[in-house]
C-alpha positions, 0 to 999 in steps of 0.5 A: 340691242339692234335686230343683226346683234341679236340674231348673231348672239342667237346664232352663237348660243346656239352653235357653240361649235361657231362661237368657238371656231378652231379651238374646240376643233383642235381640242376634239381631234386631240382627243385621238391624234398620236400613236396608239398601241392596239392588243387583241386576241381575235377568234383564231386565238392568237394575240396580237400588237398593231399600233395605230397612228391617227392624224388630221383635224376633227373632221379630217381624221386619217389613220394608219394600221401597223402591223408585223413589226412595222412590215405591213401598212394598212390604210384606215378609212372612216376615221371618226370620233364622236361622243368619246367613242372613235370608231375606223374601218380597216380592208386587208387581204388574207390569201387573197381574200377581202377582209374587212374589220370594224373598230369601235371603241371609248376613249378615256384620256390616254386608253381605249377599249371597245370591239371590233367586227370582222366580215370575211367570205360571208362570215362574220364575228367580234372580238374585243380590244384594248389599247393605250396612247403612246405618243401625243 
């Protein structure tokens, strides 16, 4: 075996992502792509339902959160899917004041469950959420 063949073999074995190419990126992204119906009850006690749409590739996931029967849309930021967990952040306004909510949940097939952390005028808290993928 030549020296260059040995180096190539070592690089491929040490870096499975390189050997797999685009196939592994697509497979990883497929774990979260699609439309998700999220349900949760934050500390105000009002049950809520939102639709999360995830698009893109594993290295460049994008999202949009739709609520209020489709009338209110929020851009989703910092979308990541690592180790079977989906995380993302939503920044919005409540009575003109910024609110940030970070969701992090374990994805198992077409279901997700986890915790969301919110920050509002120096206050913070958490609530559980769950969801189901409605379309891939």
